[in-house]
C-alpha angles and dihedrals in degrees: 000000000000127000089253092051092049092047090052090048092054092048090049089053091056102261117148127221122224122186115219122251116285093248092059115099123219140053102277136127128197116235115200126203119243092218106044144005090275121127141170133203114236128195121240152243098076099218143132097291112124123252119213114247091232089058091048091052092047094050093045090052091049091051095042094237130130119274115242114255094244091059099042091100088071096046094091091051092049091050092048093051092046093050093046101043104023105030095155096056 
């Protein structure tokens, strides 16, 4: 999955994109969840570079959206790591 594919997936799932304030340095956007006050910061540019499936699962879990079919094989691993190392989140 490329960055552009993942970005399109998040938009299709109802996430909203918020650019950071003009005084902030860096190439980052804020992606907000459609179901909660959760958000993640995501690096730009949105291009054809690949995104690791574990990262896709982790971000989808943080935003409470479905994981794309092509990355579902890593969903169990992402859940295991979250429960073991970040049990309170």
